C-alpha distance (Angstrom), angle and dihedral (degrees) to the residues before:
residue distance angle dihedral
M1 . . .
R2 3.81 . .
W3 3.85 91.9 .
I4 3.82 90.3 54.2
F5 3.82 89.8 54.5
A6 3.84 90.5 45.3
T7 3.82 91.0 50.4
I8 3.82 92.9 49.4
A9 3.79 91.6 45.6
T10 3.80 92.0 48.7
V11 3.83 92.3 50.3
F12 3.79 90.3 47.4
M13 3.81 92.4 49.2
L14 3.80 92.8 49.1
G15 3.75 89.6 68.2
F16 3.81 94.5 54.0
A17 3.82 106.3 34.8
L18 3.75 125.0 120.4
P19 3.79 117.1 -113.6
A20 3.81 111.3 -84.1
S21 3.81 93.1 -110.9
A22 3.82 90.3 55.5
Q23 3.78 91.1 47.7
I24 3.85 90.3 51.3
D25 3.82 90.8 47.9
K26 3.77 90.2 51.5
I27 3.82 92.1 52.1
L28 3.81 92.0 46.2
S29 3.82 93.9 47.6
S30 3.80 92.2 49.7
G31 3.78 90.4 77.9
T32 3.80 90.7 -145.6
A33 3.77 121.7 91.1
P34 3.77 117.8 -129.4
V35 3.79 116.4 -139.7
G36 3.77 87.6 -100.8
V37 3.77 147.9 -38.2
V38 3.77 124.2 -110.7
F39 3.81 115.3 -157.1
E40 3.80 111.5 -153.4
V41 3.78 119.5 -156.2
V42 3.85 122.0 -172.3
Q43 3.79 113.8 165.5
G44 3.78 134.3 147.4
D45 3.82 95.0 -136.3
E46 3.80 118.1 89.3
S47 3.83 89.3 -149.2
A48 3.82 95.2 51.6
L49 3.81 92.9 103.8
S50 3.83 87.1 67.9
W51 3.82 88.1 75.8
A52 3.82 99.7 22.0
L53 3.79 99.1 57.3
P54 3.86 95.1 50.9
K55 3.82 88.8 48.3
I56 3.80 91.2 50.5
E57 3.81 89.9 47.0
R58 3.84 90.3 55.0
Y59 3.80 92.1 48.1
S60 3.80 90.1 46.7
K61 3.81 91.4 53.8
Q62 3.82 90.3 51.2
L63 3.80 90.9 50.5
K64 3.81 94.2 45.1
S65 3.80 92.1 48.6
Q66 3.82 89.6 60.6
F67 3.81 99.2 28.8
P68 3.85 107.1 28.7
E69 3.82 94.0 -179.4
I70 3.85 96.4 51.3
E71 3.82 116.4 123.7
I72 3.80 118.7 -130.0
A73 3.83 125.4 -156.0
V74 3.79 132.9 172.5
V75 3.79 123.1 -155.6
T76 3.76 116.1 -169.6
H77 3.79 116.6 -176.4
G78 3.78 108.7 157.6
N79 3.80 129.5 77.6
E80 3.83 89.4 -70.5
Q81 3.81 88.8 77.3
F82 3.80 89.2 72.0
G83 3.80 89.2 66.7
L84 3.81 84.7 76.8
V85 3.82 98.5 57.6
A86 3.77 118.3 104.8
N87 3.80 95.4 -119.6
F88 3.84 95.1 50.3
K89 3.79 103.2 121.3
G90 3.81 102.8 -178.2
S91 3.79 119.2 135.8
K92 3.81 90.6 -101.9
A93 3.79 97.3 44.2
Q94 3.82 98.2 108.5
R95 3.78 92.6 45.9
I96 3.80 92.0 50.2
R97 3.80 93.9 49.0
R98 3.81 93.2 44.2
K99 3.82 92.7 50.5
A100 3.83 91.7 46.9
L101 3.79 90.2 52.0
Q102 3.82 92.9 47.6
M103 3.79 90.6 50.4
T104 3.78 95.1 48.9
E105 3.80 90.8 46.4
A106 3.84 87.2 53.5
G107 3.83 89.8 55.4
T108 3.81 103.5 -93.6
E109 3.83 113.2 138.1
L110 3.81 111.0 -134.1
H111 3.82 118.8 -161.0
V112 3.81 131.1 -177.8
C113 3.78 129.0 -169.8
G114 3.80 113.0 -99.4
G115 3.80 91.7 -169.5
H116 3.81 92.5 58.0
A117 3.80 90.7 43.2
S118 3.79 92.0 51.0
A119 3.80 91.7 48.2
R120 3.81 87.9 55.7
G121 3.83 92.2 47.4
V122 3.82 94.0 -107.2
S123 3.78 115.8 136.3
A124 3.80 124.3 -143.3
S125 3.78 88.7 -113.4
A126 3.82 90.1 65.8
F127 3.80 89.0 72.4
P128 3.80 121.9 78.2
A129 3.84 116.7 -96.6
H130 3.82 92.3 -111.1
I131 3.82 90.8 62.2
N132 3.82 118.5 84.5
V133 3.79 112.3 -136.8
A134 3.79 102.7 -150.3
P135 3.80 119.0 -162.5
S136 3.83 88.8 -121.9
G137 3.83 129.5 11.7
P138 3.80 95.1 -150.6
A139 3.82 91.0 47.9
Q140 3.82 89.4 49.3
V141 3.82 90.3 53.2
Q142 3.80 89.9 49.1
A143 3.82 92.5 47.9
L144 3.78 90.2 54.0
R145 3.80 92.0 46.7
D146 3.80 88.6 51.0
L147 3.84 86.6 57.2
G148 3.81 90.1 55.5
Y149 3.80 101.6 -93.4
K150 3.83 117.5 146.8
L151 3.79 115.9 -127.8
V152 3.78 120.7 -125.0
Q153 3.78 116.5 -179.6
I154 3.78 117.5 -149.8
R155 3.79 115.9 -147.3
Q156 3.76 133.2 -177.7
P157 3.82 112.8 -82.8
């Protein structure tokens, strides 16, 4: 039941959120580091992580330069998450998987939605080992927010 509420709340918030750059500026100008920042990505395009991950990486560097101890997480729970599976053959597949690996090696948590994957017939084992397959993307976002992470939603440019 909680994941249904989290999904509805997430969809509702998507319509009213500030642009990501404004959200980052607000965090940076606060002068006080939150525990972390969770970047939420929900796109219909399987190649969307090719632009979303580099954008998140830039924002993460800005945040880390001011708040070195801040935790960074990414939750992707739309069709873009399938750009991370081993058998994704899109033209940007290698770039997406390489960037995701670089980011996780640098300490960024990367989560995908197991529920959405399962609904599409994709098993958790189709994702690389460095990717956390959460039971629910919206619930993962909420769990991180409950820990004190600030939410930044990433939208298509």
